[in-house]
N, C-alpha and C positions, 0 to 999 in steps of 0.2 A: 504493499499500499504506500509505503514511504517512497519507493522507487517511482510509483506512478505520479505521485504529488510533486517530486522533484522534476520529472519529465514535463509535467503540465506547467510547472512554474518557469521552466526553461523556455517553453514555447511561448507562454505569455510575455516573457521578457523580450523575446525576438519580435513579437507583434507590437509591443510598446516602442521598441526602437524604430520600427517601420512607421508608426504613427507620428513619432517625434520628427522623423525625416520629412514626412509629408508636410507637417506644420512649419517646418523650417524652411521649406521651399513651397509656399502656398500658391503663388502665382504659377510656378512651373507645373505644380500638381493639377491645378485648374485647367491649364492649356493642355496637359496630357489627357485629361478626362473629357475635353470638348468633343472629340469624335464619338465617344460612348454616349455623351449627352444627347447630341443631335441624332445619333443613330437610334437610341431608345425612343426619343420623342417622335422620330419619323415612323417607326414601327407602330407605336400606339396610335397616333393620329391617322395613319394610313389604314390600319385595321378598323379603327373607329368609323371611318368613312365607308369601308366595305360592309361592316356590320349594319351601318344605318341603311345603306342601299338594299342589303338583303332584307332587313325588317320592313322596309318600305314596299317592296315587291310582295312580301307575305301579306301585308296589310291590304294591298291592292287586290290580291287574289281573294282575300276574305270579303272585300267590298263588292267585287263583281260576281261573287257567288261561285261555288265550286261547281265545276262541269257545266258552266253556262256557255251558250252560243248567242251572239247578238247578230240579228238581221237588220240592216238599215237600208233606206232607199238611197239611190244615187242621183245626181242631178241630170245626167244625160245617159239614155239607154244605150247599151252596146249589144249587138247581136251575138249569137252563139259562136260566130267566126272571129270575134274580136273587132269587128269594124264599127266605129262610132257613127251614130246617125247624124246626117247632115241636117241643117235647118229646114231644107225644103221638104224632107220626108220625115221630119220630127213628129208631125201630127199623125202620120201613119203609125209610127211606133206607140203613140199615146192610144190610138184606137185599139191596137192589138194587145196592149197591156194596161190593165187599170191601175198598175202600181201596187204598192204594199197595202193589203186589205186585211180586215178582220177574219175573212174566210181563209186567208193564208194561214193565219195563227191557228184556227180550228182545225184545218187540214193537217198541219205538222203534228198536232197533238193526237188526232185520231188515226193517222196513217202510219207514223213511224213508231214501231214498238219500244225502241230504245229511249224514246223521249218521255220523261217523267212529268214535267210541268211546262206550261207555256203561258206567257203574259203578253198581250199587246200593250203598247205604250203610245199615247197620243199626248203631245205637249202643246199648250197654248198659253200665251201671256194675257193675263187679266188683272184687274184690280179687285181686291176683296175689300168689302165695306161692312162696317158694324158700329153703330152708336156714333155716327159722324166721323169715324176714323177710316182712312182709306190707306191701303197697303198694296204695293205691286207683288203679285204672286205668279207662279208657274202653275196652271191647272193642268193636271196630268191624269188622263184616263187610263186605268190599268185594271187587271183582273184581281181576284182575291188572292192568288198565288204570287202576285208580284213581290210582296214584302218578305216571303220565305225565300223567293228566287235570289233576291239581293241582300238577304240577311238584315233586313230592317226590322227592328223590334217595335212593337206597339206598346209604349210604356204606360199608357192610360186608355182605357176603353177596350175596343175590339176591332178586328179587321171586317171587311165586307163578307156578307154571307153569300151563298151561291144565288139565293132568291133575289138579293138586292142587286147582284151583278146581272143576272138574267133579265130582271124587269126594268133596269136602268133607273132605280130610285134615286131621289135627291138627297144622298148621304155623302159624307166626306170624312177623310182622315187628314189632319192638319199637321204641318211641320212645327218644329220647336219655336222658330222665330215668329210664326203666325200666332202660335198660342200666346207667346209673350206679349205681342202687339195687342191683341184683342181680349185675352183672358188672363191677364197678369195676376189678378187676385182671385178670379173665379174659377170654378170647375167648367171646362168647355163642353164636357160630355152632355149631349142633349140640347145644347144651345144652337143657335142658328148664325150663319154668316151669309152675306149676299156676295156672290161672285158673278160678274156680269149682270144678267137679268134674272138670275135664279137664286132663291134662298135654299141653302144647303145645311142639313142637320149634321152636326159634328158627332161622330160615333167613336172616334179615336184620335190619339196624338202619337206621331212617330217620334222615336228617340232622336235626340240631337246626334248628328252624324258628322264627325270630323273626317276629312279627306285631304289628301296631299295635293299640292299644286301640279304635281306631275300626273295625277290621275285625270283621265279624260272621259268625256261623254261617249267617244267612239267605243270604249271598252265597257260602257254602261255604268261608269262610276259618276256619280253626281251627288251633291248635297241634297238632302230632303228637307232642310230647315225652312226654305222659303216656298215650299210647294203645298198645294192643296190636292189631295188624291181623291178622285171620284171613280166609280165603276166606268169601264170603257163605254158601255151602253149608254150610261147617263150623259157622258160627254157627247156622243154621237147623236142622241135624240134631243137633248135639251140645249146644246150649244151649236156645234157645227160638225157636219160630216163632209169632209173635203172631197170624198170621191163623187159627190153629187154636184152636177152642174146645173146652176139655177138658170131661168130663162134669160136674165140679163147677160150672163156669160155666154150662153149659146148664141144669143143675137150679136154679141160683140165678136165672136169667133167667125160667125158667118159673114160679117161685114168687112172684116180686115185683120183677123188673127189677133196679134198682140199690139197692133198700132194703137197708140193713145192710152195704153194701160200702164199702171204703176208698176214699179218693180215687184212689189208684193203680189199684184195680181198676175204678172207674167211669170212668176217662179213656178216652174213645172212641178217641183217636188212639193210646194205648198199646196197646189190645186189638185195634183193628180193622186198623191198617196194618202190614203185614208189613215194610215198609221205612220208614226215617225220611227218606230222600232218594234221588233218582236224579240222578246227574251225567251230562249229555249234552254231548259235544263235537261241534261242527259242523266239517265240513272246510273250508269257505270263509267268510271274514268277511262277505261280502255276503249269504250265505244265513242269517245268524244270526236276524234278525227273522222271516223267513218260516218258518224251521224251528221257531222257538218257537211260532208260531201253529199250525203243523201238529201239533206235540206237544200242544198244548192241546186242539185239535179231536179228535185221535185218543183221548187219555185221556177226554175227555168222552163219547165213544161207548162206550168200554169200561167207564166208570163209570156207565152208565145215566143220562146227562145230569145227573149230579150234580158240581157243582164242589166235590169233597172234596179238592182238590189246588190248589197254587199254582205257576205257572210263572214263574221269575225269570230275567232276563238280566243277570248282575252287571256285565259290561262295559259295557252300555248305561247302567245305573245309575251306574256310576262315571264314564263319559264326560259324563254329565249333571252329575254333581257337579263335574267338572273344568271344564265350561263355566261353572257357577255360580262356581267359584273364580276363574276368568279375569275375569269381570265384576267380582267383588269386588276382585281385584287392581288392575284398571284404576281402580276407585274410590279404592282406598288410594294408588295411584301419583299420581292427580290431586290428592288432598288433600296428599300429601307435596310434589308439584310446586308447589302454591300456597304452601307454606311457604317453598320456595326463592325464589319470586317476592316474597313479602313480605319476605324477608331481603334481596333485592336492592334493593327500594324503600327499605328501611332504610339500606342502605349509601349510596344516592344521596342521601337526605335529610340524613344526618349529614355526608357529604362536601360537600354544598352549604353546609351551616352552617359546616363547617371552612373553606371558601374565604372566607367573610365574616370569620371570626375571624382568619385569616391574611393578610388583604389587604395589610397592611404588609410582610409577608415577601415576598409576590409582587411588590410594587412594588420592594423592594430588589433582588431577584434580577434584575428586568427592567432596573433602572438599572445593574446591573454587567454587562450584556450577555446575559442569558438571552433566548432567542427564545421565541416562542409555542410552538414545538414542545417546547422544554425544559420549560416549565411543564406542558404536556399530558402528557408522559412522567412528570414527577414525580408529579402527582396520579393518573394513570392507574395507575402502578406501586403507589401507596399503596393504592388500592381493591382492585386485583388481589391484592396481598400479603395484605391483610386478609381477602379472600375465600378465598385458598388456605389460610392458616392456620386460618380457621374451617372449611374443608372437611376438613383433616387432623384437627382436633379432633372434627369431626362423624363422620368415619369411626370413630374410637375409640369415641365415644359409640354410634353405630349398631351396631357389632359387639357391644359390651357389652350393649345393649339386646336384641338378638336372643338372646343367651345367656340373659339374665335371663328373657326371655318363655318360652323353651324350658324352663327350670328350674321357673319359678313356675306357668305355665299349662298345662304338659305339651303344648305345641304344638310340633311339629317345625318347626325354622327351618334354613335353609341360606343362608349368605352366600356368594354367588358373586363371582368376580373382576370380572365384567362390571357387576354392581350397584354395586360400589365405584368402578370406573372411570368409569361413566356419572355417578354422584353427584358424584365429584370433579371430572370435567370440566364438568358443568353449573355447579358453584360457581365455578370459575375463569372460565367464560364470563359468569356473572352479574357478577363483579367488573369484567370489562372492559366489558360493555354498560352496566351502571348506573353506572360510574365515568366514562364518557366525558363525560356532560353537565356534572358538576362540573368536570372537567378543562378542558373547553372554556370553561366560565364563568370559570375562573381565568385561563386564557390570554387571554381577551378584556378583561381589566381594563386600564384606562388607567394607566400607570406613575405619572404625575403626581398623578392622583387617589388612587392607592393610597398614595403616600408621605405624603399629607396626613393619612391616618387616624392 
């Protein structure tokens, strides 16, 4: 036991000598640790960016709903051979295809076995009015399945019933901002708000939904906070069915086509497509791509071989984005790793220079009875302590950099425990690995030659 204590005391004494040497050359020690500091900071900040990007993709997948397919109309129809319609035969294309309709949504659900749920989406801009207050909202006609398709929870009240959807009753579910505007202190359930010319009874309130700026409506992601949801049939019956041409439109078309019409009136998507979107959920993930292809071919037949629609699989796009992010993260990690390698080489070079500067000190210690192992422990402890201190400072810099990047560039960053642990562990290892050569060089010095310096 006494021998162990003696050995322990001897090693502690060597470490203390190393610490004293570091404090005696503070500036040089900090300069030696610079490479490690910025290497660790780079690893932590780069991994934080990668983790943030990965988390954002996962959140977007959650927002678009698992296994969803989005069908949207396009501005100009393209035939099955890929030729875009010219202006002079554009009307022919319109006669051949009625655009995206409610019947398309019903056919997808009834015909394709792998489809679990379908919801049409019709969006229009209106003002909601109650008690003299007016608020701009998006009126959205959807089916009862819409909220489960896009993972929107009803935090108060309930969703549409099948009967309300089928009969097109004047009921609605409001977003969180709409509730705050009109029912800040009151319970909205059972109350009425006026949207356009119709009074709608509030039967539910959708949860507040945060979504990132990179999320897009093309993928079916949007905030529900400023929306008023009604059954799709309610919107078509009580507001507007864009697939129907009223007598004024027919007369205008027969007299001169689009001449004299406003931009809104001449917008083919606005007039032609009954729906703005169809959201399709596939029962099994492995059937996602195949079902998207079947939906495309089915709609192509229904639309007289005109591609006046676009089929998007958000999850596949997001997974491709995740793959790109992973490659990007590997590149960033490699660059950050090179920074640590350069920092380690810097420690080795400066410690080797330090050995030659302190060769007389080494000779004196050897003359007083220090063994080669004592000299190795002293210099190895010195390089390791410099590396550890540099790693700790690098952690502070890296976490700060991640925060600054998030604030300045509006890029989501997440600093994980494992990224800090790995970066710090690598920095300590670098100190040991690159400090060994200078330590061995110091231990191999001839005491007599050292004292002559």
